[in-house]
N, C-alpha and C positions, 0 to 999 in steps of 0.2 A: 215891153218886157215886164213881166211880173216876177219879182224876186220873192218866191215863197219856198218853204221847205229848204231853207238855206241856213244851216246852223252857224251861229256866230263863231268866228275863229280868226286868229292872227296868222299871217303867212310870212315866213322868213324865206324870201326868194333865193337867198344864198344857199339854202339847204336843199334846193330842188335841182337835181342834175339836168343840164340842158340836153336836148336832143338836137343834133345837127341835121338840118333838112336842106338838101340842095334845091336851088331854083333852076330856071332855064339858064341863068347865069348867076354865079356867086352862090352863097349859102346863108342860112339863117340859123341861129341858136335859139331854141324855143324852150322856155320853162313854162309848164302849164299845170293848173289845178282845175279839176272838174268836180262840181257838186250838182248832182241831178242834171238839170237842163242848162246850167250856167257854167261857162268855161272862162277862166281868167288866165291871161298869158302875159309874160314879159318876153318880147322877141327882140333879138339883136340881129338886125339885117347887116350883113357884111358889105363892104364896098363893092360896087358893081352888081348888086343883087337885082334880079328880075324874077318875079313869081313865075312858076311853070304852068299856071292855070288861071283862068278867069273864074271869079267867085261871085255867086249870087246870094250868099249868106249875109245876114245883117251883122254889123259890128259897131262897137264904139271904140275909138282908138285915141290914145293920148301920146304925143311924141315927147319922150323924156329928154332925148339928146339926138343930135344929128338932124338929118332932113330926108324926106322921102316924097315921092309923087304917087298919087292915086290916079291910075289911068282907067278909062272905061272902054269896053269892047267896041262900042259904037263910035268911039273917037270924039264924041261931043264935049265931054267935060274932063278936065284934068285939075287935080288939086295939088298944089305945092304946099307941103307942111313942114314946119321947122319946130324946134324945141318950144314947148309951151302951147302948141296948137292941138286941136282935136278935129276929128272927122267922124261922121256917123252915117250909117246906111241901114235900111230895113231889109228883112228877109224877102227875097224875090221881087223887090221893087226896083225899077230902073234897070239900066244896062249893067251887066256883070263888070266887075272891077278887078284890078290887080295892083300890086305894089312894085315900085322900082325905087332903088336908092343908089345914087352915084357914089357918095362918100361914106355910106353907112348910117344907121339910125337905131336907136333903142326905143321901143314903144311898149305901152301897156294896152292890152286889148281885152274887152269884155264881149263875149258872144255866146 
């Protein structure tokens, strides 16, 4: 990732209205800011959340609170993440992934 043409700016996440997105199970509240090719998000996964799709896009994720699991479509790897942990993936590399959260989690994502 190259961060270019990205004006310096402070973001007050409390001023950004969340969008509620249903998963295959549960729902997520998403606050997002996009500048050119870079998207920043604070996502609150509700208890029992399971993403409704497999994703091949690259992400950098930091768990602020709670816990979640990153599952892969090929079933080979699963990552259990809790507060203070990060995970990363590259665009189109490896098996597509999805998020599952039993008790809920809040994460910061760059993609």
